[in-house]
BAPALUM-523224 format. One record per residue (C-alpha): residue number from 0; residue in three letters; x, y, z. Coordinates in steps of 0.25 Angstrom, whole numbers. Layout:
+-----+-----+-------+-------+-------+
|   i |  aa |     x |     y |     z |
+-----+-----+-------+-------+-------+
| NUM | ALA |     X |     Y |     Z |
...
+-----+-----+-------+-------+-------+
This chain:
+-----+-----+-------+-------+-------+
|   i |  aa |     x |     y |     z |
+-----+-----+-------+-------+-------+
|   0 | UNK |     0 |     0 |     0 |
|   1 | UNK |    11 |    10 |     3 |
|   2 | UNK |    18 |     7 |   -11 |
|   3 | UNK |     4 |     9 |   -18 |
|   4 | UNK |     2 |    22 |   -10 |
|   5 | UNK |    16 |    27 |   -14 |
|   6 | UNK |    13 |    23 |   -29 |
|   7 | UNK |     0 |    30 |   -29 |
|   8 | UNK |     6 |    43 |   -23 |
|   9 | UNK |    17 |    43 |   -34 |
|  10 | UNK |     8 |    40 |   -46 |
|  11 | UNK |    -4 |    48 |   -43 |
|  12 | UNK |     2 |    61 |   -47 |
|  13 | UNK |    -1 |    72 |   -57 |
|  14 | UNK |    -1 |    65 |   -70 |
|  15 | UNK |   -15 |    60 |   -68 |
|  16 | UNK |   -19 |    75 |   -67 |
|  17 | UNK |   -10 |    80 |   -78 |
|  18 | UNK |    -5 |    71 |   -88 |
|  19 | UNK |   -18 |    63 |   -90 |
|  20 | UNK |   -22 |    74 |   -99 |
|  21 | UNK |   -11 |    73 |  -109 |
|  22 | UNK |   -13 |    58 |  -108 |
|  23 | UNK |   -27 |    58 |  -112 |
|  24 | UNK |   -27 |    70 |  -122 |
|  25 | UNK |   -13 |    67 |  -128 |
|  26 | UNK |    -4 |    78 |  -133 |
|  27 | UNK |    -9 |    80 |  -148 |
|  28 | UNK |    -1 |    88 |  -158 |
|  29 | UNK |    -7 |    97 |  -169 |
|  30 | UNK |    -1 |    88 |  -180 |
|  31 | UNK |     2 |    74 |  -181 |
|  32 | UNK |    17 |    73 |  -179 |
|  33 | UNK |    25 |    60 |  -177 |
|  34 | UNK |    33 |    66 |  -166 |
|  35 | UNK |    21 |    69 |  -157 |
|  36 | UNK |    15 |    55 |  -159 |
|  37 | UNK |    17 |    44 |  -149 |
|  38 | UNK |    28 |    34 |  -154 |
|  39 | UNK |    17 |    22 |  -154 |
|  40 | UNK |     8 |    30 |  -163 |
|  41 | UNK |    20 |    33 |  -172 |
|  42 | UNK |    23 |    19 |  -173 |
|  43 | UNK |     9 |    14 |  -175 |
|  44 | UNK |     2 |    25 |  -182 |
|  45 | UNK |    13 |    34 |  -188 |
|  46 | UNK |    10 |    45 |  -178 |
|  47 | UNK |    -4 |    49 |  -183 |
|  48 | UNK |    -8 |    55 |  -170 |
|  49 | UNK |    -4 |    70 |  -168 |
|  50 | UNK |     3 |    71 |  -155 |
|  51 | UNK |     2 |    61 |  -143 |
|  52 | UNK |   -12 |    55 |  -142 |
|  53 | UNK |   -21 |    56 |  -130 |
|  54 | UNK |   -26 |    43 |  -123 |
|  55 | UNK |   -40 |    49 |  -121 |
|  56 | UNK |   -49 |    41 |  -111 |
|  57 | UNK |   -40 |    29 |  -114 |
|  58 | UNK |   -30 |    35 |  -105 |
|  59 | UNK |   -36 |    25 |   -95 |
|  60 | UNK |   -30 |    14 |  -103 |
|  61 | UNK |   -17 |    21 |  -104 |
|  62 | UNK |   -16 |    22 |   -89 |
|  63 | UNK |   -18 |     7 |   -88 |
|  64 | UNK |    -6 |     5 |   -97 |
|  65 | UNK |     3 |    14 |   -89 |
|  66 | UNK |    -1 |     7 |   -76 |
|  67 | UNK |     4 |    -6 |   -82 |
|  68 | UNK |    17 |     0 |   -87 |
|  69 | UNK |    19 |     6 |   -73 |
|  70 | UNK |    17 |    -7 |   -67 |
|  71 | UNK |    27 |   -14 |   -75 |
|  72 | UNK |    37 |    -3 |   -74 |
|  73 | UNK |    35 |    -1 |   -59 |
|  74 | UNK |    38 |   -15 |   -56 |
|  75 | UNK |    51 |   -14 |   -64 |
|  76 | UNK |    54 |    -1 |   -57 |
|  77 | UNK |    52 |    -8 |   -43 |
|  78 | UNK |    62 |   -19 |   -46 |
|  79 | UNK |    73 |    -9 |   -50 |
|  80 | UNK |    70 |     0 |   -38 |
|  81 | UNK |    71 |   -12 |   -29 |
|  82 | UNK |    85 |   -15 |   -34 |
|  83 | UNK |    90 |    -2 |   -29 |
|  84 | UNK |    89 |     0 |   -13 |
|  85 | UNK |    87 |    15 |   -14 |
|  86 | UNK |    76 |    24 |   -18 |
|  87 | UNK |    77 |    31 |   -32 |
|  88 | UNK |    73 |    33 |   -46 |
|  89 | UNK |    74 |    24 |   -58 |
|  90 | UNK |    88 |    32 |   -60 |
|  91 | UNK |    93 |    27 |   -47 |
|  92 | UNK |    89 |    12 |   -50 |
|  93 | UNK |    94 |    12 |   -64 |
|  94 | UNK |   108 |    18 |   -60 |
|  95 | UNK |   110 |     7 |   -49 |
|  96 | UNK |   105 |    -4 |   -58 |
|  97 | UNK |   107 |    -1 |   -73 |
|  98 | UNK |   119 |     8 |   -73 |
|  99 | UNK |   121 |    23 |   -76 |
| 100 | UNK |   117 |    25 |   -90 |
| 101 | UNK |   103 |    19 |   -88 |
| 102 | UNK |   102 |    27 |   -75 |
| 103 | UNK |   106 |    40 |   -83 |
| 104 | UNK |    95 |    37 |   -94 |
| 105 | UNK |    85 |    34 |   -83 |
| 106 | UNK |    89 |    47 |   -75 |
| 107 | UNK |    89 |    55 |   -87 |
| 108 | UNK |    75 |    50 |   -91 |
| 109 | UNK |    70 |    52 |   -77 |
| 110 | UNK |    74 |    66 |   -78 |
| 111 | UNK |    65 |    68 |   -90 |
| 112 | UNK |    54 |    60 |   -83 |
| 113 | UNK |    53 |    68 |   -70 |
| 114 | UNK |    55 |    81 |   -77 |
| 115 | UNK |    44 |    80 |   -88 |
| 116 | UNK |    34 |    73 |   -78 |
| 117 | UNK |    35 |    85 |   -69 |
| 118 | UNK |    34 |    94 |   -80 |
| 119 | UNK |    21 |    87 |   -84 |
| 120 | UNK |    16 |    88 |   -69 |
| 121 | UNK |    20 |   102 |   -67 |
| 122 | UNK |    12 |   106 |   -80 |
| 123 | UNK |     0 |    98 |   -74 |
| 124 | UNK |     2 |   106 |   -61 |
| 125 | UNK |     1 |   119 |   -68 |
| 126 | UNK |   -11 |   115 |   -76 |
| 127 | UNK |   -18 |   111 |   -62 |
| 128 | UNK |   -13 |   124 |   -56 |
| 129 | UNK |   -20 |   132 |   -67 |
| 130 | UNK |   -32 |   124 |   -64 |
| 131 | UNK |   -32 |   127 |   -50 |
| 132 | UNK |   -30 |   142 |   -53 |
| 133 | UNK |   -42 |   141 |   -62 |
| 134 | UNK |   -50 |   134 |   -51 |
| 135 | UNK |   -47 |   145 |   -41 |
| 136 | UNK |   -51 |   155 |   -52 |
| 137 | UNK |   -37 |   161 |   -54 |
| 138 | UNK |   -34 |   162 |   -69 |
| 139 | UNK |   -20 |   163 |   -75 |
| 140 | UNK |   -15 |   165 |   -89 |
| 141 | UNK |   -12 |   152 |   -96 |
| 142 | UNK |     1 |   158 |  -102 |
| 143 | UNK |     8 |   155 |   -88 |
| 144 | UNK |     0 |   142 |   -85 |
| 145 | UNK |     2 |   133 |   -98 |
| 146 | UNK |    15 |   128 |  -104 |
| 147 | UNK |    22 |   136 |  -115 |
| 148 | UNK |    20 |   124 |  -125 |
| 149 | UNK |     6 |   119 |  -127 |
| 150 | UNK |     6 |   108 |  -138 |
| 151 | UNK |   -10 |   108 |  -138 |
| 152 | UNK |   -11 |   123 |  -135 |
| 153 | UNK |   -20 |   128 |  -123 |
| 154 | UNK |   -35 |   130 |  -122 |
| 155 | UNK |   -44 |   133 |  -111 |
| 156 | UNK |   -56 |   124 |  -107 |
| 157 | UNK |   -65 |   130 |  -117 |
| 158 | UNK |   -55 |   126 |  -128 |
| 159 | UNK |   -50 |   140 |  -131 |
| 160 | UNK |   -36 |   141 |  -136 |
| 161 | UNK |   -26 |   148 |  -126 |
| 162 | UNK |   -13 |   144 |  -133 |
| 163 | UNK |   -11 |   137 |  -146 |
| 164 | UNK |    -2 |   124 |  -146 |
| 165 | UNK |    13 |   127 |  -145 |
| 166 | UNK |    21 |   136 |  -137 |
| 167 | UNK |    15 |   149 |  -130 |
| 168 | UNK |    21 |   160 |  -121 |
| 169 | UNK |    19 |   154 |  -107 |
| 170 | UNK |    24 |   145 |   -96 |
| 171 | UNK |    17 |   136 |   -87 |
| 172 | UNK |    21 |   143 |   -74 |
| 173 | UNK |    14 |   134 |   -64 |
| 174 | UNK |    21 |   122 |   -69 |
| 175 | UNK |    34 |   129 |   -68 |
| 176 | UNK |    32 |   134 |   -54 |
| 177 | UNK |    27 |   121 |   -48 |
| 178 | UNK |    40 |   114 |   -52 |
| 179 | UNK |    49 |   125 |   -47 |
| 180 | UNK |    41 |   126 |   -34 |
| 181 | UNK |    43 |   111 |   -31 |
| 182 | UNK |    57 |   112 |   -35 |
| 183 | UNK |    60 |   122 |   -24 |
| 184 | UNK |    52 |   112 |   -14 |
| 185 | UNK |    61 |   101 |   -19 |
| 186 | UNK |    74 |   109 |   -17 |
| 187 | UNK |    70 |   113 |    -3 |
| 188 | UNK |    67 |    98 |     0 |
| 189 | UNK |    54 |    90 |     1 |
| 190 | UNK |    51 |    77 |     8 |
| 191 | UNK |    37 |    72 |     5 |
| 192 | UNK |    31 |    65 |    16 |
| 193 | UNK |    22 |    52 |    14 |
| 194 | UNK |    10 |    60 |    20 |
| 195 | UNK |    12 |    71 |    11 |
| 196 | UNK |    13 |    62 |    -1 |
| 197 | UNK |     0 |    54 |     4 |
| 198 | UNK |    -8 |    67 |     5 |
| 199 | UNK |    -4 |    71 |    -9 |
| 200 | UNK |    -8 |    57 |   -14 |
| 201 | UNK |   -21 |    58 |    -8 |
| 202 | UNK |   -24 |    71 |   -14 |
| 203 | UNK |   -20 |    67 |   -28 |
| 204 | UNK |   -29 |    54 |   -26 |
| 205 | UNK |   -40 |    62 |   -21 |
| 206 | UNK |   -40 |    72 |   -33 |
| 207 | UNK |   -40 |    60 |   -43 |
| 208 | UNK |   -51 |    53 |   -35 |
| 209 | UNK |   -60 |    66 |   -35 |
| 210 | UNK |   -58 |    68 |   -50 |
| 211 | UNK |   -62 |    54 |   -53 |
| 212 | UNK |   -74 |    54 |   -44 |
| 213 | UNK |   -79 |    67 |   -48 |
| 214 | UNK |   -76 |    65 |   -63 |
| 215 | UNK |   -83 |    52 |   -64 |
| 216 | UNK |   -96 |    60 |   -63 |
| 217 | UNK |   -93 |    69 |   -75 |
| 218 | UNK |   -88 |    59 |   -85 |
| 219 | UNK |   -93 |    60 |  -100 |
| 220 | UNK |   -92 |    45 |  -106 |
| 221 | UNK |   -92 |    51 |  -120 |
| 222 | UNK |   -78 |    56 |  -117 |
| 223 | UNK |   -73 |    42 |  -117 |
| 224 | UNK |   -75 |    40 |  -131 |
| 225 | UNK |   -66 |    37 |  -138 |
| 226 | UNK |   -59 |    31 |  -126 |
| 227 | UNK |   -46 |    30 |  -133 |
| 228 | UNK |   -45 |    41 |  -144 |
| 229 | UNK |   -31 |    39 |  -148 |
| 230 | UNK |   -31 |    23 |  -147 |
| 231 | UNK |   -18 |    16 |  -142 |
| 232 | UNK |    -9 |    27 |  -145 |
| 233 | UNK |   -17 |    37 |  -136 |
| 234 | UNK |   -17 |    27 |  -125 |
| 235 | UNK |    -3 |    24 |  -125 |
| 236 | UNK |     1 |    39 |  -126 |
| 237 | UNK |    -8 |    42 |  -114 |
| 238 | UNK |    -1 |    31 |  -106 |
| 239 | UNK |    12 |    36 |  -110 |
| 240 | UNK |     9 |    50 |  -106 |
| 241 | UNK |     3 |    47 |   -93 |
| 242 | UNK |    14 |    37 |   -89 |
| 243 | UNK |    22 |    46 |   -80 |
| 244 | UNK |    10 |    48 |   -70 |
| 245 | UNK |    12 |    34 |   -65 |
| 246 | UNK |    27 |    35 |   -63 |
| 247 | UNK |    25 |    37 |   -48 |
| 248 | UNK |    23 |    22 |   -47 |
| 249 | UNK |    38 |    20 |   -46 |
| 250 | UNK |    38 |    25 |   -32 |
| 251 | UNK |    32 |    11 |   -28 |
| 252 | UNK |    43 |     4 |   -35 |
| 253 | UNK |    54 |    12 |   -28 |
| 254 | UNK |    48 |     8 |   -14 |
| 255 | UNK |    51 |    -7 |   -17 |
| 256 | UNK |    63 |    -7 |    -7 |
| 257 | UNK |    54 |    -3 |     4 |
| 258 | UNK |    43 |   -14 |     2 |
| 259 | UNK |    42 |   -26 |    11 |
| 260 | UNK |    39 |   -35 |    -1 |
| 261 | UNK |    43 |   -27 |   -14 |
| 262 | UNK |    40 |   -39 |   -23 |
| 263 | UNK |    25 |   -38 |   -19 |
| 264 | UNK |    23 |   -24 |   -14 |
| 265 | UNK |    29 |   -16 |   -26 |
| 266 | UNK |    21 |   -23 |   -37 |
| 267 | UNK |     8 |   -21 |   -28 |
| 268 | UNK |    12 |    -6 |   -26 |
| 269 | UNK |    15 |    -3 |   -40 |
| 270 | UNK |     2 |   -10 |   -46 |
| 271 | UNK |    -7 |    -4 |   -35 |
| 272 | UNK |    -1 |    10 |   -38 |
| 273 | UNK |    -4 |     8 |   -52 |
| 274 | UNK |   -18 |     2 |   -51 |
| 275 | UNK |   -23 |    13 |   -42 |
| 276 | UNK |   -16 |    25 |   -49 |
| 277 | UNK |   -20 |    19 |   -63 |
| 278 | UNK |   -35 |    18 |   -58 |
| 279 | UNK |   -35 |    32 |   -54 |
| 280 | UNK |   -28 |    37 |   -66 |
| 281 | UNK |   -38 |    29 |   -76 |
| 282 | UNK |   -49 |    35 |   -68 |
| 283 | UNK |   -44 |    49 |   -69 |
| 284 | UNK |   -42 |    47 |   -84 |
| 285 | UNK |   -56 |    41 |   -87 |
| 286 | UNK |   -63 |    52 |   -79 |
| 287 | UNK |   -55 |    63 |   -85 |
| 288 | UNK |   -58 |    58 |  -100 |
| 289 | UNK |   -72 |    57 |   -96 |
| 290 | UNK |   -73 |    71 |   -90 |
| 291 | UNK |   -68 |    78 |  -103 |
| 292 | UNK |   -64 |    74 |  -117 |
| 293 | UNK |   -51 |    68 |  -118 |
| 294 | UNK |   -46 |    78 |  -128 |
| 295 | UNK |   -48 |    90 |  -118 |
| 296 | UNK |   -37 |    86 |  -109 |
| 297 | UNK |   -26 |    87 |  -120 |
| 298 | UNK |   -15 |    96 |  -115 |
| 299 | UNK |   -22 |    97 |  -102 |
| 300 | UNK |   -12 |    97 |   -90 |
| 301 | UNK |   -23 |    96 |   -80 |
| 302 | UNK |   -34 |    88 |   -87 |
| 303 | UNK |   -41 |    82 |   -74 |
| 304 | UNK |   -44 |    96 |   -68 |
| 305 | UNK |   -47 |   102 |   -81 |
| 306 | UNK |   -57 |    92 |   -84 |
| 307 | UNK |   -64 |    95 |   -71 |
| 308 | UNK |   -63 |   110 |   -75 |
| 309 | UNK |   -69 |   108 |   -88 |
| 310 | UNK |   -81 |   101 |   -82 |
| 311 | UNK |   -83 |   112 |   -71 |
| 312 | UNK |   -83 |   122 |   -82 |
| 313 | UNK |   -93 |   114 |   -90 |
| 314 | UNK |  -102 |   112 |   -79 |
| 315 | UNK |   -99 |   119 |   -65 |
| 316 | UNK |   -98 |   109 |   -54 |
| 317 | UNK |   -94 |   111 |   -40 |
| 318 | UNK |   -89 |    96 |   -39 |
| 319 | UNK |   -80 |    97 |   -51 |
| 320 | UNK |   -75 |   111 |   -47 |
| 321 | UNK |   -70 |   105 |   -33 |
| 322 | UNK |   -65 |    92 |   -40 |
| 323 | UNK |   -57 |   100 |   -49 |
| 324 | UNK |   -50 |   107 |   -37 |
| 325 | UNK |   -47 |    94 |   -30 |
| 326 | UNK |   -41 |    88 |   -42 |
| 327 | UNK |   -33 |   100 |   -45 |
| 328 | UNK |   -27 |   100 |   -31 |
| 329 | UNK |   -24 |    85 |   -31 |
| 330 | UNK |   -18 |    87 |   -45 |
| 331 | UNK |    -9 |    99 |   -40 |
| 332 | UNK |    -5 |    92 |   -28 |
| 333 | UNK |    -1 |    79 |   -36 |
| 334 | UNK |     7 |    87 |   -46 |
| 335 | UNK |    15 |    95 |   -35 |
| 336 | UNK |    19 |    82 |   -28 |
| 337 | UNK |    22 |    75 |   -42 |
| 338 | UNK |    31 |    87 |   -46 |
| 339 | UNK |    38 |    87 |   -33 |
| 340 | UNK |    41 |    72 |   -33 |
| 341 | UNK |    46 |    71 |   -47 |
| 342 | UNK |    54 |    84 |   -46 |
| 343 | UNK |    61 |    78 |   -34 |
| 344 | UNK |    63 |    65 |   -42 |
| 345 | UNK |    69 |    72 |   -54 |
| 346 | UNK |    78 |    80 |   -45 |
| 347 | UNK |    83 |    67 |   -39 |
| 348 | UNK |    86 |    61 |   -53 |
| 349 | UNK |    95 |    73 |   -56 |
| 350 | UNK |   101 |    71 |   -42 |
| 351 | UNK |   103 |    56 |   -43 |
| 352 | UNK |   110 |    57 |   -57 |
| 353 | UNK |   119 |    69 |   -52 |
| 354 | UNK |   123 |    60 |   -40 |
| 355 | UNK |   127 |    49 |   -50 |
| 356 | UNK |   135 |    60 |   -57 |
| 357 | UNK |   127 |    59 |   -70 |
| 358 | UNK |   122 |    73 |   -68 |
| 359 | UNK |   130 |    86 |   -63 |
| 360 | UNK |   132 |    86 |   -48 |
| 361 | UNK |   124 |    98 |   -46 |
| 362 | UNK |   111 |    90 |   -47 |
| 363 | UNK |   115 |    82 |   -35 |
| 364 | UNK |   119 |    93 |   -26 |
| 365 | UNK |   110 |    95 |   -14 |
| 366 | UNK |   105 |   109 |    -9 |
| 367 | UNK |   113 |   113 |     3 |
| 368 | UNK |   101 |   116 |    12 |
| 369 | UNK |    90 |   107 |     6 |
| 370 | UNK |    98 |    95 |     2 |
| 371 | UNK |    91 |    93 |   -10 |
| 372 | UNK |    96 |    92 |   -25 |
| 373 | UNK |    93 |   107 |   -27 |
| 374 | UNK |    99 |   108 |   -41 |
| 375 | UNK |    93 |    95 |   -46 |
| 376 | UNK |    79 |    99 |   -41 |
| 377 | UNK |    80 |   113 |   -47 |
| 378 | UNK |    85 |   108 |   -60 |
| 379 | UNK |    74 |    98 |   -61 |
| 380 | UNK |    64 |   108 |   -57 |
| 381 | UNK |    68 |   118 |   -68 |
| 382 | UNK |    69 |   107 |   -78 |
| 383 | UNK |    54 |   104 |   -75 |
| 384 | UNK |    48 |   117 |   -72 |
| 385 | UNK |    52 |   125 |   -86 |
| 386 | UNK |    47 |   114 |   -95 |
| 387 | UNK |    34 |   113 |   -87 |
| 388 | UNK |    31 |   127 |   -90 |
| 389 | UNK |    33 |   125 |  -105 |
| 390 | UNK |    27 |   112 |  -109 |
| 391 | UNK |    14 |   105 |  -109 |
| 392 | UNK |    11 |    92 |  -100 |
| 393 | UNK |     9 |    83 |  -112 |
| 394 | UNK |    24 |    85 |  -118 |
| 395 | UNK |    30 |    84 |  -104 |
| 396 | UNK |    22 |    72 |  -100 |
| 397 | UNK |    27 |    64 |  -113 |
| 398 | UNK |    42 |    66 |  -109 |
| 399 | UNK |    39 |    62 |   -95 |
| 400 | UNK |    33 |    49 |   -99 |
| 401 | UNK |    43 |    45 |  -109 |
| 402 | UNK |    54 |    47 |   -98 |
| 403 | UNK |    46 |    39 |   -88 |
| 404 | UNK |    43 |    27 |   -97 |
| 405 | UNK |    58 |    27 |  -102 |
| 406 | UNK |    63 |    26 |   -88 |
| 407 | UNK |    53 |    15 |   -85 |
| 408 | UNK |    58 |     7 |   -97 |
| 409 | UNK |    72 |     8 |   -92 |
| 410 | UNK |    68 |     4 |   -78 |
| 411 | UNK |    61 |    -8 |   -83 |
| 412 | UNK |    72 |   -12 |   -92 |
| 413 | UNK |    82 |   -11 |   -80 |
| 414 | UNK |    74 |   -22 |   -73 |
| 415 | UNK |    76 |   -31 |   -84 |
| 416 | UNK |    91 |   -28 |   -86 |
| 417 | UNK |    94 |   -29 |   -71 |
| 418 | UNK |    86 |   -43 |   -70 |
| 419 | UNK |    97 |   -47 |   -80 |
| 420 | UNK |   109 |   -40 |   -75 |
| 421 | UNK |   107 |   -41 |   -60 |
| 422 | UNK |    97 |   -52 |   -57 |
| 423 | UNK |   104 |   -54 |   -43 |
| 424 | UNK |   101 |   -40 |   -39 |
| 425 | UNK |    92 |   -39 |   -27 |
| 426 | UNK |    78 |   -34 |   -31 |
| 427 | UNK |    67 |   -30 |   -21 |
| 428 | UNK |    57 |   -31 |   -32 |
| 429 | UNK |    57 |   -39 |   -45 |
| 430 | UNK |    47 |   -36 |   -56 |
| 431 | UNK |    39 |   -49 |   -58 |
| 432 | UNK |    39 |   -57 |   -71 |
| 433 | UNK |    53 |   -55 |   -74 |
| 434 | UNK |    56 |   -46 |   -86 |
| 435 | UNK |    42 |   -46 |   -91 |
| 436 | UNK |    37 |   -34 |   -83 |
| 437 | UNK |    49 |   -25 |   -86 |
| 438 | UNK |    48 |   -28 |  -101 |
| 439 | UNK |    33 |   -25 |  -100 |
| 440 | UNK |    37 |   -12 |   -93 |
| 441 | UNK |    47 |    -8 |  -104 |
| 442 | UNK |    37 |   -11 |  -115 |
| 443 | UNK |    25 |    -4 |  -109 |
| 444 | UNK |    34 |     9 |  -106 |
| 445 | UNK |    39 |     9 |  -120 |
| 446 | UNK |    25 |     8 |  -125 |
| 447 | UNK |    21 |    20 |  -117 |
| 448 | UNK |    33 |    27 |  -122 |
| 449 | UNK |    28 |    25 |  -136 |
| 450 | UNK |    15 |    32 |  -133 |
| 451 | UNK |    23 |    45 |  -131 |
| 452 | UNK |    26 |    54 |  -143 |
| 453 | UNK |    38 |    53 |  -152 |
| 454 | UNK |    42 |    67 |  -148 |
| 455 | UNK |    43 |    63 |  -134 |
| 456 | UNK |    52 |    51 |  -137 |
| 457 | UNK |    61 |    60 |  -145 |
| 458 | UNK |    62 |    70 |  -133 |
| 459 | UNK |    65 |    58 |  -124 |
| 460 | UNK |    76 |    53 |  -133 |
| 461 | UNK |    82 |    67 |  -134 |
| 462 | UNK |    82 |    67 |  -118 |
| 463 | UNK |    88 |    54 |  -117 |
| 464 | UNK |    99 |    57 |  -128 |
| 465 | UNK |   102 |    70 |  -120 |
| 466 | UNK |   103 |    62 |  -107 |
| 467 | UNK |   113 |    52 |  -114 |
| 468 | UNK |   122 |    63 |  -119 |
| 469 | UNK |   122 |    69 |  -105 |
| 470 | UNK |   126 |    55 |   -99 |
| 471 | UNK |   137 |    52 |  -109 |
| 472 | UNK |   143 |    66 |  -109 |
| 473 | UNK |   142 |    70 |   -95 |
| 474 | UNK |   135 |    60 |   -85 |
| 475 | UNK |   143 |    47 |   -88 |
| 476 | UNK |   156 |    55 |   -86 |
| 477 | UNK |   152 |    59 |   -72 |
| 478 | UNK |   147 |    46 |   -68 |
| 479 | UNK |   155 |    38 |   -57 |
| 480 | UNK |   155 |    26 |   -67 |
| 481 | UNK |   162 |    34 |   -78 |
| 482 | UNK |   176 |    29 |   -83 |
| 483 | UNK |   184 |    35 |   -94 |
+-----+-----+-------+-------+-------+
């Protein structure tokens, strides 16, 4: 039960309030372009769809696929974590088991994952903050509340165009400020107590349950037709884009060393976490697509509360009015805690790689008073805050997910490699059914990666190539294992 509670607290974050919109509606382009089409669509249909297709109401099935992938990957992660008797990330585990080069690739990839996931979340926070101002009756200019780059443009709830697609003169100030403020908090030092975490989890769960309970009374069954408007391509793209909302499940696997019976408790904790969270996520997606037409959430970074807002404007209702406030507060609290945790995690990656002499020493220097890695924390903060003010949630979420999926491919492959190279090494937990589950994890992760646009793959490969150049020209020569 403790493992399951830990997992639910980590998985129930901001993604269900934010990224669900771009998963349902997609990220359409004005013209058909092979670079904006998902890889799977390019292979099967030669890229006839303009942009990344939305899953529509079929996102419920996408979420089931993602849960299955997370189950296989979580078990692989648990075996790798149980081989290292210290807490840490995938970087720490692979450094100790698979060597420096693979650890560098995963560390460089995790930097991408943490950074872009927090950019997505901070853009979502900004959208919810704007909604809260609207609920309080405080209007503000959209110029300073929306990203500078809007691939679908910006319209009001009545459908009137505020900005045409493309770049405009503006900056998402709330997204920028929340990252900077939390960076200050992290530099000064923060220790999140279990009680505080439990309270935040309860608030987030309450907001989701209230939305589901109230929303069920306002569903239009006609909005479910067609259920899968873009077929298999849309379902796969929807699962690919919402994948990172589940990544908190790895907190269950990292606690494997503390279990009384890891071989029994870890699978139960991971599966129970995924069953409960998937049930809630599916319920939210079905209620949301039943409240408003699925196309109306395209480009929306706050689709859940905006759906309630549309209903309230269409037919003023006290219950909807207060439900919107409850969901807003739950989402905002969930996003603040999510940004805080992931910014902390990102700074730790910079710190760990610097400590291993793969990055400059300044990243591992501690603040003389607060004893925190101040430079790494500030660097991570600025790295996230500025792009969060410039780009939309769909573009940012795509890069976050491909980084996450690639890291999980390497973790799953690492389990197979270590079974061959170090069969005698102690494992507190072993993935059942030999290499079958790790292989399935790799296959499913690659399948989900194929649901992302070609342009996202190109950007990802450029990031990896830059990382390899940095490693070969700088990091490898600083390594403690380097010899001329």
